[in-house]
N, C-alpha and C positions, 0 to 999 in steps of 0.2 A: 183553225188551230187544231193540230192533230193531238190525239189522245195518248197519254202515257199509260203504259201497262206493265205490271209486274206479275208474271204468271209462274206458278210453281208446278213443275212436272215431277210428280212423285215416283214415276217409273214403276218398277215392280217391287215396291216397298210398302210396309205397314200391313197389319191385319185390319179387318173392318173396324173393330173397336179402337185400335190405335189411330186409324184414319179419322174416325169420328172425333176423337179427342183432339187431334191435330187441327182439324177443321174448326172445332169450337174455339180453340186457342187463337187461331188466326182471326176468326170472326170477332172475338172479344176485343182484339187490338186494332181492328180495321178502322175504327173511328179516329185513330191517331193519324191516319194517312191522309194527305191532302186530297181535296175533292176532285182534283184533275188527274189523279192517279187511280186507275182501275186495278183491283186485285182479282186474280183468277187462280183457282187451284184445279189441278188435273190428277185426281186419284185413279187407281186401277178401276176397271169396269165393275168389279164386285162391290165397290164402295159407293157407287154413284148415288143410289137412292137414299142411302143412310146419310151420306155427306150433304146431299141436297137439303135434307131435313135439318141437319145441324147448321146449315148456312142461312136458313130462312130468316128474313128480316135484317140481314146484314148486307153490306155493300160488296160482298165477295161473290164473284161469278164462278160457275162450275163448268169445267171443260172435261171432255174425254181425251184420251191419249191417242186415239185412232178411230177410224170408222171404215166400214166395208165399202167396196167399190161396186156393190150390187144393192138393189132396193130391198129385196127380200128373197126367200127361197131356200134351196137345198145347199147351203153354204155353212156346214157345221163349224162351230167355233167362231163365226164372224158376228159382228154387231152392226146393225143397220143404223143409218143416220136418224130415222124417225124413232127408233128405240132410245137413242141418246136423248132426244128431245123429251120423250115421255118420262125419262128418268130424271129430268131437271137440268139438262145441260143447255148452255147457250153458246158454247164454243166446242171445237175439237182441234187438237193438234194433228197435223198431217205431214208426212214426209220427214219425220225425225230421222236423224242420221242412223240411229240404231235400227229403225225399220228398213231403211235403205240397205244398210250393211248386212244385217243378220237375216232379213226376211225378203230380200230381193225386190223391194218396192222400186218401181220404175216411174219415170216422169209421166209416161202414158197412163199408168194405173192411177197416179195422183190426180191427173186431170179428171178422171171419172169420180174419184172420191170427193174432190172439191165441188164438182157439179152437184152431186147428191147431197153433200152437206149444205150447200147454199140453198138448194131447192127445198130443203126441209127446215130452213130458217136458222141454221147454225152459222156462227161466225167461224172463220178458219184461221188458225195460226199455222202458216206454211213455212216449213224449215228448209233452208238451203245452206250449203257450206262445203268447204274443201277439206280433204284429208291431208295428212302430213306430206305424203309423196307429192301431191299436187301443189301444196304450198312451197315445198323446197324446190320444185321444178319451175316456180314462178308462174304457174297456171291458175292461181287462185282467182284472179279477176274473171278469166274466161270461164272457169268452172261455175262460179256463182252466177255470173250473168247468164250462162247457158241454162242452168237449172231454173232460174227465174223466168226466162223467156219460154222454155219448154212447157211450163205449166201455165203461167199467168197470161201469156199472149193468146190463150184460148178463151179468155174471159173479157168482159166489158168494163168500161169505166164505172158503170153502176154496180157491177159485181164487186169491184175493188173497195167499195164502202164497207164491205163485210169480210175483208181479207186483211190479216196482219201478217207480216213477214218476220221470221226469226232467223238471224244469221248465226249459224253454229260453225265455228272453226273446229272441225271434228278432232283435230289434234289437241284441242284444249278441253275436251269433255272428259271429266273423271280422271284426268292426268295430273291435276294440280297446276298445269300450265295455263296461262291466260294470255290471250292476245293483248298486246299493249293497247291503250286507248286509241293511239294513232292508227295501229293496224286495223282495229275494229272499225274506226270511223271511216277509213278510206274504202272499206268494203261496203259499209252502209251507204256511203255517198255513191258508190258504183251502182248499187241496187236501185237507189232513187233515180239515177240517170236512166237506167234500163226502163223503169216505169214511165219516166217523162217521155222517152222516145216513142213509147207505144200509146200512152193514155193522156199525155199532156202534162204540163208543169203543175197544174193545180192538183190533179190526182196524186202525182208523185209527192207533192208537198203534204197532202192530207193523209198519206198512208203511214201507219205506225210500223216502224222497223225495230225489232228487239234484238238485243245481244244475248247469245246463248252459249257461252263457253266458260264455265267455272267462275260465274259472277257471284260475289259474296259481299258481306258488309264492308270488308276492308278495301275493296276496289270499285264498288258500285258508284260512288260519288264521282270518281275520275271518269269512269265510262259514261255515266249519264250526263256529264258536262259537255260531251261532244255534241255538235249541232244536229247530227243525223241519227243519234242513238236515243230511242224513245222509251227505253225500259229494258226489261230482261226476261228471258225464259230461263228460270232458275231450276237447277237440279238438286244437288245435295243440300244446299242451304235452305231449300224449301221444306225440308223435313223437320226443321226447328222453327217454331212460330216466331220466336224472338229474332232469329236471323232473317227470316223472310220479311218481317215487318221492318227491320232495320234497313234492308235493301230498299224497300218502298219509300222509306223516309230519306233516301239519299238524293232526291231531286233538289 
């Protein structure tokens, strides 16, 4: 039985004190969430140690929003995977569409990041997804399958136990647009088939695939009712504890 996950990506929002308050509010309500749903929050790097402290004793896991593609060294401004672990992280998000779009992250670089994250004991939330031009050109299946293969086909079935996939329709992030439940489901099913082709049906069945495009309390229930959607990577709605918990209660 695969795990359901609701992960909140705070992006570049909140000061440290605001983030601690938000984390405490999420932790205080986490007990309302069913035991088979894991909660994860991903604050900015500056917040990690303080938020880890705020989450102690709760069922909420801590994630980073990125990690470096090098183990250590003269890489000013970068954060290594082992640093994240020492700050209290158990997850890192990798390959978010904003990292790909604004910072030129390639699939090749993501392979290195995933390797280092796994080697240091982090679980990975790997993001894939098509932009509006690719969607309108009917290339969405090819783009998402290609991104998935380009990164994950470098790993083993054993590695997949610590990898979660998040499908982001890039055209639906921060735009207020949302993929219909049917549009989201068909891409999730495509990703699962890509995994089955490489790793076998059982690994594909066991892999958690999240939806990450303007998921909010009003549409979460319909999205999560789809057979291949196992939760959400939440953006704006993760900045309000009540909304975030409401999404987690939508299973």
